[in-house]
All heavy atoms as a GROMACS GRO file, in nm:
protein
  566
    1MET      N    1   3.968   0.799  -2.285
    1MET     CA    2   3.936   0.733  -2.161
    1MET      C    3   3.796   0.772  -2.114
    1MET      O    4   3.723   0.691  -2.065
    1MET     CB    5   4.043   0.770  -2.057
    1MET     CG    6   4.033   0.690  -1.931
    1MET     SD    7   4.095   0.527  -1.964
    1MET     CE    8   4.127   0.471  -1.805
    2SER      N    9   3.759   0.898  -2.133
    2SER     CA   10   3.629   0.946  -2.091
    2SER      C   11   3.517   0.879  -2.169
    2SER      O   12   3.414   0.845  -2.114
    2SER     CB   13   3.622   1.097  -2.107
    2SER     OG   14   3.494   1.142  -2.075
    3SER      N   15   3.537   0.860  -2.299
    3SER     CA   16   3.433   0.796  -2.379
    3SER      C   17   3.417   0.649  -2.341
    3SER      O   18   3.307   0.595  -2.345
    3SER     CB   19   3.464   0.809  -2.528
    3SER     OG   20   3.582   0.738  -2.560
    4LYS      N   21   3.527   0.584  -2.301
    4LYS     CA   22   3.519   0.444  -2.257
    4LYS      C   23   3.439   0.435  -2.126
    4LYS      O   24   3.356   0.346  -2.110
    4LYS     CB   25   3.659   0.387  -2.238
    4LYS     CG   26   3.660   0.241  -2.202
    4LYS     CD   27   3.801   0.188  -2.191
    4LYS     CE   28   3.798   0.041  -2.154
    4LYS     NZ   29   3.931  -0.012  -2.134
    5HIS      N   30   3.464   0.528  -2.036
    5HIS     CA   31   3.392   0.531  -1.909
    5HIS      C   32   3.244   0.561  -1.933
    5HIS      O   33   3.156   0.499  -1.874
    5HIS     CB   34   3.455   0.635  -1.816
    5HIS     CG   35   3.390   0.645  -1.682
    5HIS    ND1   36   3.377   0.538  -1.598
    5HIS    CD2   37   3.334   0.751  -1.617
    5HIS    CE1   38   3.314   0.575  -1.488
    5HIS    NE2   39   3.287   0.706  -1.498
    6HIS      N   40   3.218   0.656  -2.022
    6HIS     CA   41   3.080   0.692  -2.056
    6HIS      C   42   3.009   0.574  -2.121
    6HIS      O   43   2.892   0.546  -2.090
    6HIS     CB   44   3.082   0.813  -2.151
    6HIS     CG   45   2.945   0.863  -2.187
    6HIS    ND1   46   2.861   0.919  -2.094
    6HIS    CD2   47   2.878   0.865  -2.305
    6HIS    CE1   48   2.748   0.952  -2.153
    6HIS    NE2   49   2.755   0.921  -2.281
    7SER      N   50   3.078   0.502  -2.206
    7SER     CA   51   3.021   0.385  -2.273
    7SER      C   52   2.988   0.275  -2.172
    7SER      O   53   2.882   0.212  -2.181
    7SER     CB   54   3.118   0.333  -2.378
    7SER     OG   55   3.072   0.213  -2.433
    8SER      N   56   3.077   0.252  -2.076
    8SER     CA   57   3.051   0.148  -1.976
    8SER      C   58   2.935   0.188  -1.885
    8SER      O   59   2.858   0.103  -1.841
    8SER     CB   60   3.176   0.119  -1.894
    8SER     OG   61   3.214   0.231  -1.818
    9ASN      N   62   2.920   0.320  -1.858
    9ASN     CA   63   2.805   0.366  -1.780
    9ASN      C   64   2.675   0.342  -1.857
    9ASN      O   65   2.574   0.302  -1.797
    9ASN     CB   66   2.818   0.515  -1.747
    9ASN     CG   67   2.910   0.539  -1.630
    9ASN    OD1   68   2.943   0.446  -1.556
    9ASN    ND2   69   2.951   0.663  -1.614
   10ASN      N   70   2.677   0.367  -1.987
   10ASN     CA   71   2.557   0.344  -2.069
   10ASN      C   72   2.520   0.196  -2.070
   10ASN      O   73   2.402   0.162  -2.062
   10ASN     CB   74   2.580   0.393  -2.212
   10ASN     CG   75   2.570   0.543  -2.223
   10ASN    OD1   76   2.519   0.609  -2.134
   10ASN    ND2   77   2.622   0.598  -2.332
   11ILE      N   78   2.620   0.111  -2.080
   11ILE     CA   79   2.594  -0.035  -2.081
   11ILE      C   80   2.538  -0.078  -1.946
   11ILE      O   81   2.440  -0.155  -1.940
   11ILE     CB   82   2.722  -0.112  -2.117
   11ILE    CG1   83   2.760  -0.085  -2.263
   11ILE    CG2   84   2.703  -0.262  -2.093
   11ILE    CD1   85   2.895  -0.139  -2.303
   12ALA      N   86   2.596  -0.029  -1.838
   12ALA     CA   87   2.547  -0.065  -1.705
   12ALA      C   88   2.404  -0.016  -1.685
   12ALA      O   89   2.319  -0.087  -1.630
   12ALA     CB   90   2.639  -0.007  -1.598
   13HIS      N   91   2.378   0.105  -1.730
   13HIS     CA   92   2.242   0.160  -1.720
   13HIS      C   93   2.143   0.077  -1.802
   13HIS      O   94   2.032   0.047  -1.756
   13HIS     CB   95   2.242   0.306  -1.766
   13HIS     CG   96   2.106   0.368  -1.763
   13HIS    ND1   97   2.040   0.394  -1.645
   13HIS    CD2   98   2.023   0.408  -1.862
   13HIS    CE1   99   1.923   0.448  -1.673
   13HIS    NE2  100   1.910   0.458  -1.805
   14ALA      N  101   2.182   0.039  -1.922
   14ALA     CA  102   2.096  -0.042  -2.008
   14ALA      C  103   2.068  -0.178  -1.944
   14ALA      O  104   1.956  -0.227  -1.949
   14ALA     CB  105   2.159  -0.058  -2.146
   15ARG      N  106   2.168  -0.236  -1.880
   15ARG     CA  107   2.149  -0.366  -1.812
   15ARG      C  108   2.052  -0.354  -1.696
   15ARG      O  109   1.967  -0.441  -1.674
   15ARG     CB  110   2.283  -0.422  -1.765
   15ARG     CG  111   2.366  -0.478  -1.878
   15ARG     CD  112   2.491  -0.544  -1.829
   15ARG     NE  113   2.564  -0.600  -1.942
   15ARG     CZ  114   2.693  -0.618  -1.945
   15ARG    NH1  115   2.768  -0.586  -1.841
   15ARG    NH2  116   2.751  -0.670  -2.051
   16ARG      N  117   2.066  -0.245  -1.620
   16ARG     CA  118   1.973  -0.223  -1.509
   16ARG      C  119   1.831  -0.205  -1.562
   16ARG      O  120   1.735  -0.257  -1.504
   16ARG     CB  121   2.015  -0.101  -1.428
   16ARG     CG  122   2.134  -0.126  -1.337
   16ARG     CD  123   2.152  -0.013  -1.236
   16ARG     NE  124   2.169   0.117  -1.297
   16ARG     CZ  125   2.286   0.172  -1.333
   16ARG    NH1  126   2.398   0.103  -1.313
   16ARG    NH2  127   2.291   0.292  -1.388
   17MET      N  128   1.817  -0.132  -1.670
   17MET     CA  129   1.685  -0.112  -1.729
   17MET      C  130   1.624  -0.244  -1.776
   17MET      O  131   1.507  -0.271  -1.752
   17MET     CB  132   1.692  -0.013  -1.846
   17MET     CG  133   1.719   0.129  -1.805
   17MET     SD  134   1.580   0.202  -1.719
   17MET     CE  135   1.465   0.215  -1.855
   18VAL      N  136   1.704  -0.325  -1.843
   18VAL     CA  137   1.655  -0.455  -1.892
   18VAL      C  138   1.615  -0.543  -1.774
   18VAL      O  139   1.510  -0.609  -1.777
   18VAL     CB  140   1.762  -0.524  -1.980
   18VAL    CG1  141   1.727  -0.668  -2.006
   18VAL    CG2  142   1.780  -0.447  -2.110
   19HIS      N  143   1.696  -0.543  -1.670
   19HIS     CA  144   1.665  -0.623  -1.551
   19HIS      C  145   1.532  -0.577  -1.490
   19HIS      O  146   1.446  -0.660  -1.456
   19HIS     CB  147   1.779  -0.611  -1.450
   19HIS     CG  148   1.755  -0.686  -1.323
   19HIS    ND1  149   1.757  -0.823  -1.317
   19HIS    CD2  150   1.727  -0.642  -1.198
   19HIS    CE1  151   1.731  -0.861  -1.193
   19HIS    NE2  152   1.712  -0.752  -1.120
   20GLN      N  153   1.515  -0.446  -1.478
   20GLN     CA  154   1.390  -0.392  -1.421
   20GLN      C  155   1.270  -0.425  -1.510
   20GLN      O  156   1.164  -0.464  -1.460
   20GLN     CB  157   1.401  -0.240  -1.402
   20GLN     CG  158   1.278  -0.175  -1.345
   20GLN     CD  159   1.246  -0.222  -1.205
   20GLN    OE1  160   1.334  -0.256  -1.128
   20GLN    NE2  161   1.118  -0.226  -1.172
   21LEU      N  162   1.286  -0.412  -1.639
   21LEU     CA  163   1.176  -0.443  -1.731
   21LEU      C  164   1.139  -0.590  -1.727
   21LEU      O  165   1.020  -0.625  -1.735
   21LEU     CB  166   1.211  -0.399  -1.873
   21LEU     CG  167   1.218  -0.248  -1.894
   21LEU    CD1  168   1.276  -0.217  -2.032
   21LEU    CD2  169   1.082  -0.185  -1.878
   22ARG      N  170   1.237  -0.676  -1.711
   22ARG     CA  171   1.208  -0.820  -1.700
   22ARG      C  172   1.131  -0.849  -1.571
   22ARG      O  173   1.040  -0.932  -1.570
   22ARG     CB  174   1.337  -0.901  -1.705
   22ARG     CG  175   1.393  -0.912  -1.844
   22ARG     CD  176   1.512  -1.004  -1.851
   22ARG     NE  177   1.557  -1.014  -1.989
   22ARG     CZ  178   1.680  -1.040  -2.025
   22ARG    NH1  179   1.773  -1.061  -1.934
   22ARG    NH2  180   1.714  -1.048  -2.152
   23LYS      N  181   1.170  -0.782  -1.462
   23LYS     CA  182   1.097  -0.800  -1.337
   23LYS      C  183   0.952  -0.753  -1.353
   23LYS      O  184   0.860  -0.821  -1.309
   23LYS     CB  185   1.164  -0.722  -1.224
   23LYS     CG  186   1.285  -0.790  -1.167
   23LYS     CD  187   1.360  -0.709  -1.063
   23LYS     CE  188   1.276  -0.644  -0.960
   23LYS     NZ  189   1.357  -0.573  -0.856
   24GLU      N  190   0.933  -0.638  -1.415
   24GLU     CA  191   0.798  -0.586  -1.433
   24GLU      C  192   0.715  -0.673  -1.526
   24GLU      O  193   0.594  -0.688  -1.507
   24GLU     CB  194   0.804  -0.443  -1.486
   24GLU     CG  195   0.856  -0.345  -1.384
   24GLU     CD  196   0.869  -0.204  -1.438
   24GLU    OE1  197   0.811  -0.174  -1.545
   24GLU    OE2  198   0.937  -0.122  -1.373
   25ALA      N  199   0.778  -0.731  -1.626
   25ALA     CA  200   0.706  -0.818  -1.719
   25ALA      C  201   0.662  -0.947  -1.650
   25ALA      O  202   0.563  -1.008  -1.690
   25ALA     CB  203   0.793  -0.850  -1.840
   26GLY      N  204   0.733  -0.987  -1.546
   26GLY     CA  205   0.700  -1.110  -1.475
   26GLY      C  206   0.592  -1.094  -1.369
   26GLY      O  207   0.547  -1.192  -1.312
   27VAL      N  208   0.549  -0.972  -1.343
   27VAL     CA  209   0.446  -0.948  -1.241
   27VAL      C  210   0.312  -0.997  -1.293
   27VAL      O  211   0.272  -0.965  -1.405
   27VAL     CB  212   0.439  -0.797  -1.207
   27VAL    CG1  213   0.321  -0.768  -1.117
   27VAL    CG2  214   0.568  -0.751  -1.143
   28GLU      N  215   0.244  -1.075  -1.208
   28GLU     CA  216   0.111  -1.124  -1.246
   28GLU      C  217   0.012  -1.008  -1.241
   28GLU      O  218   0.008  -0.932  -1.144
   28GLU     CB  219   0.066  -1.233  -1.150
   28GLU     CG  220  -0.068  -1.291  -1.183
   28GLU     CD  221  -0.114  -1.396  -1.082
   28GLU    OE1  222  -0.032  -1.440  -1.002
   28GLU    OE2  223  -0.232  -1.429  -1.086
   29ARG      N  224  -0.066  -0.994  -1.343
   29ARG     CA  225  -0.160  -0.882  -1.351
   29ARG      C  226  -0.303  -0.936  -1.357
   29ARG      O  227  -0.328  -1.043  -1.409
   29ARG     CB  228  -0.131  -0.799  -1.475
   29ARG     CG  229   0.011  -0.747  -1.475
   29ARG     CD  230   0.035  -0.647  -1.586
   29ARG     NE  231   0.173  -0.612  -1.598
   29ARG     CZ  232   0.237  -0.523  -1.525
   29ARG    NH1  233   0.173  -0.462  -1.430
   29ARG    NH2  234   0.364  -0.496  -1.544
   30ILE      N  235  -0.394  -0.858  -1.299
   30ILE     CA  236  -0.535  -0.892  -1.308
   30ILE      C  237  -0.609  -0.768  -1.358
   30ILE      O  238  -0.560  -0.656  -1.349
   30ILE     CB  239  -0.593  -0.939  -1.173
   30ILE    CG1  240  -0.581  -0.829  -1.068
   30ILE    CG2  241  -0.527  -1.066  -1.126
   30ILE    CD1  242  -0.650  -0.862  -0.937
   31LYS      N  243  -0.728  -0.789  -1.409
   31LYS     CA  244  -0.807  -0.678  -1.461
   31LYS      C  245  -0.856  -0.590  -1.347
   31LYS      O  246  -0.880  -0.637  -1.236
   31LYS     CB  247  -0.926  -0.729  -1.541
   31LYS     CG  248  -0.883  -0.801  -1.667
   31LYS     CD  249  -1.002  -0.834  -1.753
   31LYS     CE  250  -0.951  -0.897  -1.882
   31LYS     NZ  251  -1.049  -0.896  -1.986
   32VAL      N  252  -0.868  -0.462  -1.375
   32VAL     CA  253  -0.912  -0.365  -1.274
   32VAL      C  254  -1.052  -0.401  -1.225
   32VAL      O  255  -1.082  -0.389  -1.106
   32VAL     CB  256  -0.908  -0.222  -1.331
   32VAL    CG1  257  -0.970  -0.123  -1.235
   32VAL    CG2  258  -0.766  -0.182  -1.365
   33SER      N  259  -1.137  -0.448  -1.313
   33SER     CA  260  -1.274  -0.483  -1.272
   33SER      C  261  -1.272  -0.596  -1.169
   33SER      O  262  -1.349  -0.594  -1.072
   33SER     CB  263  -1.357  -0.522  -1.393
   33SER     OG  264  -1.296  -0.627  -1.464
   34LYS      N  265  -1.186  -0.694  -1.186
   34LYS     CA  266  -1.176  -0.804  -1.090
   34LYS      C  267  -1.114  -0.754  -0.960
   34LYS      O  268  -1.161  -0.790  -0.851
   34LYS     CB  269  -1.093  -0.919  -1.145
   34LYS     CG  270  -1.084  -1.034  -1.046
   34LYS     CD  271  -1.017  -1.155  -1.099
   34LYS     CE  272  -1.004  -1.270  -1.005
   34LYS     NZ  273  -1.040  -1.255  -0.867
   35ALA      N  274  -1.011  -0.672  -0.969
   35ALA     CA  275  -0.947  -0.620  -0.848
   35ALA      C  276  -1.045  -0.536  -0.767
   35ALA      O  277  -1.051  -0.547  -0.644
   35ALA     CB  278  -0.824  -0.538  -0.885
   36SER      N  279  -1.123  -0.453  -0.834
   36SER     CA  280  -1.219  -0.368  -0.762
   36SER      C  281  -1.331  -0.453  -0.701
   36SER      O  282  -1.375  -0.426  -0.589
   36SER     CB  283  -1.275  -0.260  -0.852
   36SER     OG  284  -1.344  -0.315  -0.960
   37ALA      N  285  -1.375  -0.555  -0.771
   37ALA     CA  286  -1.478  -0.644  -0.716
   37ALA      C  287  -1.424  -0.718  -0.594
   37ALA      O  288  -1.494  -0.730  -0.492
   37ALA     CB  289  -1.525  -0.743  -0.822
   38ASP      N  290  -1.301  -0.765  -0.601
   38ASP     CA  291  -1.239  -0.833  -0.486
   38ASP      C  292  -1.225  -0.738  -0.368
   38ASP      O  293  -1.250  -0.776  -0.253
   38ASP     CB  294  -1.101  -0.888  -0.524
   38ASP     CG  295  -1.109  -1.006  -0.618
   38ASP    OD1  296  -1.219  -1.062  -0.637
   38ASP    OD2  297  -1.003  -1.043  -0.674
   39LEU      N  298  -1.186  -0.615  -0.395
   39LEU     CA  299  -1.171  -0.516  -0.288
   39LEU      C  300  -1.305  -0.484  -0.223
   39LEU      O  301  -1.316  -0.474  -0.101
   39LEU     CB  302  -1.106  -0.389  -0.342
   39LEU     CG  303  -1.080  -0.278  -0.243
   39LEU    CD1  304  -0.988  -0.324  -0.131
   39LEU    CD2  305  -1.020  -0.158  -0.314
   40MET      N  306  -1.409  -0.471  -0.304
   40MET     CA  307  -1.542  -0.443  -0.249
   40MET      C  308  -1.591  -0.560  -0.165
   40MET      O  309  -1.648  -0.540  -0.056
   40MET     CB  310  -1.640  -0.412  -0.362
   40MET     CG  311  -1.615  -0.277  -0.424
   40MET     SD  312  -1.725  -0.237  -0.559
   40MET     CE  313  -1.882  -0.230  -0.476
   41ASN      N  314  -1.568  -0.683  -0.212
   41ASN     CA  315  -1.608  -0.801  -0.133
   41ASN      C  316  -1.533  -0.805   0.000
   41ASN      O  317  -1.592  -0.833   0.105
   41ASN     CB  318  -1.582  -0.929  -0.212
   41ASN     CG  319  -1.681  -0.948  -0.324
   41ASN    OD1  320  -1.792  -0.896  -0.320
   41ASN    ND2  321  -1.640  -1.022  -0.425
   42TYR      N  322  -1.404  -0.776  -0.004
   42TYR     CA  323  -1.324  -0.775   0.119
   42TYR      C  324  -1.379  -0.670   0.216
   42TYR      O  325  -1.394  -0.698   0.336
   42TYR     CB  326  -1.178  -0.745   0.086
   42TYR     CG  327  -1.090  -0.736   0.208
   42TYR    CD1  328  -1.034  -0.850   0.264
   42TYR    CD2  329  -1.067  -0.613   0.270
   42TYR    CE1  330  -0.954  -0.842   0.378
   42TYR    CE2  331  -0.989  -0.604   0.383
   42TYR     CZ  332  -0.933  -0.718   0.436
   42TYR     OH  333  -0.856  -0.710   0.549
   43CYS      N  334  -1.410  -0.552   0.166
   43CYS     CA  335  -1.462  -0.445   0.252
   43CYS      C  336  -1.595  -0.484   0.313
   43CYS      O  337  -1.619  -0.460   0.433
   43CYS     CB  338  -1.475  -0.315   0.173
   43CYS     SG  339  -1.317  -0.242   0.129
   44HIS      N  340  -1.684  -0.545   0.236
   44HIS     CA  341  -1.815  -0.586   0.288
   44HIS      C  342  -1.799  -0.697   0.392
   44HIS      O  343  -1.869  -0.697   0.495
   44HIS     CB  344  -1.906  -0.634   0.175
   44HIS     CG  345  -1.956  -0.523   0.088
   44HIS    ND1  346  -2.032  -0.420   0.136
   44HIS    CD2  347  -1.941  -0.500  -0.044
   44HIS    CE1  348  -2.062  -0.336   0.039
   44HIS    NE2  349  -2.006  -0.382  -0.072
   45GLU      N  350  -1.708  -0.790   0.369
   45GLU     CA  351  -1.688  -0.901   0.464
   45GLU      C  352  -1.627  -0.853   0.595
   45GLU      O  353  -1.654  -0.911   0.700
   45GLU     CB  354  -1.598  -1.008   0.402
   45GLU     CG  355  -1.663  -1.085   0.290
   45GLU     CD  356  -1.566  -1.176   0.217
   45GLU    OE1  357  -1.449  -1.185   0.258
   45GLU    OE2  358  -1.607  -1.239   0.118
   46HIS      N  359  -1.543  -0.750   0.591
   46HIS     CA  360  -1.472  -0.706   0.711
   46HIS      C  361  -1.530  -0.577   0.771
   46HIS      O  362  -1.474  -0.524   0.867
   46HIS     CB  363  -1.324  -0.688   0.679
   46HIS     CG  364  -1.255  -0.816   0.648
   46HIS    ND1  365  -1.252  -0.870   0.522
   46HIS    CD2  366  -1.190  -0.903   0.728
   46HIS    CE1  367  -1.188  -0.985   0.526
   46HIS    NE2  368  -1.147  -1.007   0.648
   47ALA      N  369  -1.640  -0.529   0.719
   47ALA     CA  370  -1.698  -0.403   0.768
   47ALA      C  371  -1.740  -0.412   0.914
   47ALA      O  372  -1.727  -0.315   0.989
   47ALA     CB  373  -1.817  -0.364   0.682
   48LYS      N  374  -1.787  -0.529   0.957
   48LYS     CA  375  -1.835  -0.541   1.095
   48LYS      C  376  -1.721  -0.536   1.197
   48LYS      O  377  -1.744  -0.516   1.316
   48LYS     CB  378  -1.914  -0.670   1.113
   48LYS     CG  379  -1.838  -0.795   1.081
   48LYS     CD  380  -1.929  -0.918   1.085
   48LYS     CE  381  -1.854  -1.034   1.024
   48LYS     NZ  382  -1.937  -1.120   0.948
   49PHE      N  383  -1.596  -0.549   1.150
   49PHE     CA  384  -1.480  -0.542   1.240
   49PHE      C  385  -1.408  -0.408   1.232
   49PHE      O  386  -1.310  -0.386   1.302
   49PHE     CB  387  -1.380  -0.653   1.207
   49PHE     CG  388  -1.440  -0.790   1.209
   49PHE    CD1  389  -1.452  -0.862   1.092
   49PHE    CD2  390  -1.488  -0.846   1.327
   49PHE    CE1  391  -1.508  -0.989   1.092
   49PHE    CE2  392  -1.543  -0.972   1.328
   49PHE     CZ  393  -1.554  -1.044   1.211
   50ASP      N  394  -1.455  -0.317   1.149
   50ASP     CA  395  -1.386  -0.190   1.127
   50ASP      C  396  -1.431  -0.088   1.231
   50ASP      O  397  -1.547  -0.047   1.233
   50ASP     CB  398  -1.417  -0.138   0.986
   50ASP     CG  399  -1.333  -0.018   0.947
   50ASP    OD1  400  -1.282   0.052   1.038
   50ASP    OD2  401  -1.317   0.007   0.827
   51PRO      N  402  -1.340  -0.044   1.319
   51PRO     CA  403  -1.381   0.050   1.424
   51PRO      C  404  -1.425   0.186   1.370
   51PRO      O  405  -1.498   0.258   1.438
   51PRO     CB  406  -1.257   0.064   1.512
   51PRO     CG  407  -1.144   0.013   1.432
   51PRO     CD  408  -1.201  -0.081   1.330
   52LEU      N  409  -1.384   0.222   1.250
   52LEU     CA  410  -1.430   0.348   1.193
   52LEU      C  411  -1.576   0.341   1.149
   52LEU      O  412  -1.644   0.443   1.142
   52LEU     CB  413  -1.342   0.388   1.074
   52LEU     CG  414  -1.196   0.418   1.107
   52LEU    CD1  415  -1.117   0.444   0.980
   52LEU    CD2  416  -1.185   0.535   1.202
   53LEU      N  417  -1.625   0.220   1.122
   53LEU     CA  418  -1.764   0.204   1.080
   53LEU      C  419  -1.856   0.172   1.196
   53LEU      O  420  -1.969   0.219   1.202
   53LEU     CB  421  -1.774   0.095   0.973
   53LEU     CG  422  -1.701   0.121   0.842
   53LEU    CD1  423  -1.712   0.000   0.751
   53LEU    CD2  424  -1.758   0.244   0.773
   54VAL      N  425  -1.810   0.088   1.288
   54VAL     CA  426  -1.898   0.044   1.397
   54VAL      C  427  -1.870   0.116   1.528
   54VAL      O  428  -1.948   0.104   1.622
   54VAL     CB  429  -1.886  -0.110   1.420
   54VAL    CG1  430  -1.935  -0.184   1.298
   54VAL    CG2  431  -1.745  -0.150   1.456
   55GLY      N  432  -1.761   0.189   1.537
   55GLY     CA  433  -1.727   0.260   1.659
   55GLY      C  434  -1.654   0.171   1.758
   55GLY      O  435  -1.644   0.050   1.740
   56ILE      N  436  -1.604   0.234   1.861
   56ILE     CA  437  -1.531   0.162   1.966
   56ILE      C  438  -1.615   0.171   2.093
   56ILE      O  439  -1.656   0.280   2.133
   56ILE     CB  440  -1.393   0.227   1.991
   56ILE    CG1  441  -1.310   0.222   1.864
   56ILE    CG2  442  -1.320   0.157   2.105
   56ILE    CD1  443  -1.179   0.298   1.873
   57PRO      N  444  -1.641   0.059   2.157
   57PRO     CA  445  -1.717   0.064   2.284
   57PRO      C  446  -1.641   0.150   2.386
   57PRO      O  447  -1.518   0.148   2.392
   57PRO     CB  448  -1.723  -0.082   2.330
   57PRO     CG  449  -1.692  -0.163   2.209
   57PRO     CD  450  -1.609  -0.078   2.120
   58ALA      N  451  -1.714   0.225   2.466
   58ALA     CA  452  -1.651   0.316   2.563
   58ALA      C  453  -1.563   0.239   2.661
   58ALA      O  454  -1.460   0.289   2.705
   58ALA     CB  455  -1.759   0.393   2.638
   59SER      N  456  -1.600   0.117   2.692
   59SER     CA  457  -1.520   0.039   2.788
   59SER      C  458  -1.386  -0.004   2.729
   59SER      O  459  -1.292  -0.027   2.803
   59SER     CB  460  -1.598  -0.085   2.832
   59SER     OG  461  -1.627  -0.167   2.720
   60ASP      N  462  -1.376  -0.014   2.596
   60ASP     CA  463  -1.252  -0.056   2.531
   60ASP      C  464  -1.168   0.060   2.480
   60ASP      O  465  -1.060   0.039   2.430
   60ASP     CB  466  -1.283  -0.147   2.411
   60ASP     CG  467  -1.344  -0.279   2.453
   60ASP    OD1  468  -1.332  -0.315   2.572
   60ASP    OD2  469  -1.405  -0.345   2.367
   61ASN      N  470  -1.218   0.183   2.492
   61ASN     CA  471  -1.150   0.298   2.437
   61ASN      C  472  -1.046   0.351   2.536
   61ASN      O  473  -1.080   0.410   2.638
   61ASN     CB  474  -1.251   0.408   2.404
   61ASN     CG  475  -1.188   0.522   2.327
   61ASN    OD1  476  -1.067   0.532   2.314
   61ASN    ND2  477  -1.272   0.611   2.277
   62PRO      N  478  -0.916   0.333   2.506
   62PRO     CA  479  -0.813   0.379   2.601
   62PRO      C  480  -0.798   0.531   2.600
   62PRO      O  481  -0.735   0.587   2.689
   62PRO     CB  482  -0.686   0.312   2.549
   62PRO     CG  483  -0.710   0.291   2.405
   62PRO     CD  484  -0.858   0.266   2.391
   63PHE      N  485  -0.855   0.601   2.503
   63PHE     CA  486  -0.840   0.745   2.494
   63PHE      C  487  -0.956   0.822   2.557
   63PHE      O  488  -0.954   0.944   2.562
   63PHE     CB  489  -0.824   0.786   2.347
   63PHE     CG  490  -0.706   0.721   2.282
   63PHE    CD1  491  -0.723   0.617   2.193
   63PHE    CD2  492  -0.577   0.762   2.313
   63PHE    CE1  493  -0.613   0.557   2.134
   63PHE    CE2  494  -0.467   0.702   2.255
   63PHE     CZ  495  -0.486   0.599   2.165
   64LYS      N  496  -1.056   0.751   2.601
   64LYS     CA  497  -1.170   0.818   2.664
   64LYS      C  498  -1.128   0.871   2.801
   64LYS      O  499  -1.059   0.804   2.877
   64LYS     CB  500  -1.287   0.720   2.679
   64LYS     CG  501  -1.409   0.783   2.739
   64LYS     CD  502  -1.524   0.685   2.737
   64LYS     CE  503  -1.633   0.730   2.825
   64LYS     NZ  504  -1.736   0.804   2.791
   65ASP      N  505  -1.169   0.993   2.830
   65ASP     CA  506  -1.136   1.054   2.960
   65ASP      C  507  -1.201   0.974   3.072
   65ASP      O  508  -1.318   0.935   3.064
   65ASP     CB  509  -1.186   1.198   2.966
   65ASP     CG  510  -1.108   1.289   2.872
   65ASP    OD1  511  -0.992   1.255   2.842
   65ASP    OD2  512  -1.164   1.391   2.828
   66LYS      N  513  -1.124   0.955   3.177
   66LYS     CA  514  -1.176   0.882   3.293
   66LYS      C  515  -1.271   0.971   3.375
   66LYS      O  516  -1.370   0.927   3.427
   66LYS     CB  517  -1.062   0.836   3.384
   66LYS     CG  518  -0.957   0.753   3.312
   66LYS     CD  519  -1.011   0.618   3.271
   66LYS     CE  520  -0.899   0.535   3.214
   66LYS     NZ  521  -0.921   0.480   3.086
   67LYS      N  522  -1.235   1.100   3.384
   67LYS     CA  523  -1.319   1.196   3.457
   67LYS      C  524  -1.353   1.309   3.363
   67LYS      O  525  -1.275   1.344   3.274
   67LYS     CB  526  -1.242   1.254   3.576
   67LYS     CG  527  -1.197   1.154   3.677
   67LYS     CD  528  -1.132   1.226   3.794
   67LYS     CE  529  -0.989   1.178   3.809
   67LYS     NZ  530  -0.915   1.249   3.908
   68PRO      N  531  -1.467   1.371   3.380
   68PRO     CA  532  -1.498   1.487   3.295
   68PRO      C  533  -1.405   1.604   3.329
   68PRO      O  534  -1.351   1.613   3.439
   68PRO     CB  535  -1.642   1.518   3.329
   68PRO     CG  536  -1.670   1.450   3.458
   68PRO     CD  537  -1.573   1.336   3.471
   69CYS      N  538  -1.391   1.693   3.237
   69CYS     CA  539  -1.306   1.810   3.255
   69CYS      C  540  -1.371   1.906   3.354
   69CYS      O  541  -1.486   1.947   3.338
   69CYS     CB  542  -1.283   1.879   3.120
   69CYS     SG  543  -1.176   2.021   3.131
   70THR      N  544  -1.300   1.946   3.458
   70THR     CA  545  -1.356   2.032   3.562
   70THR      C  546  -1.347   2.180   3.523
   70THR      O  547  -1.417   2.261   3.582
   70THR     CB  548  -1.282   2.012   3.695
   70THR    OG1  549  -1.143   2.036   3.676
   70THR    CG2  550  -1.304   1.872   3.747
   71ILE      N  551  -1.265   2.215   3.426
   71ILE     CA  552  -1.252   2.353   3.385
   71ILE      C  553  -1.376   2.399   3.311
   71ILE      O  554  -1.424   2.510   3.330
   71ILE     CB  555  -1.126   2.373   3.298
   71ILE    CG1  556  -1.003   2.342   3.380
   71ILE    CG2  557  -1.120   2.514   3.241
   71ILE    CD1  558  -0.875   2.343   3.301
   72LEU      N  559  -1.430   2.314   3.227
   72LEU     CA  560  -1.548   2.350   3.149
   72LEU      C  561  -1.669   2.321   3.232
   72LEU      O  562  -1.770   2.368   3.235
   72LEU     CB  563  -1.553   2.272   3.018
   72LEU     CG  564  -1.436   2.295   2.925
   72LEU    CD1  565  -1.446   2.202   2.806
   72LEU    CD2  566  -1.432   2.439   2.876
   0.00000   0.00000   0.00000
């Protein structure tokens, strides 16, 4: 009985593996050089909207202190 259960587990595992491999084989792939070029173009096109590159205006910054610290 144990070998039958072990055999059915192996078959189930093999089916899951085949299913996963079929899914991975169906994924559309592109060359790394094209992906990196696309990513660089995207970064250049959107750089003017990136707050880490252009900063946040003081009037729009919700974390800016309203009053200076009186302790210092």
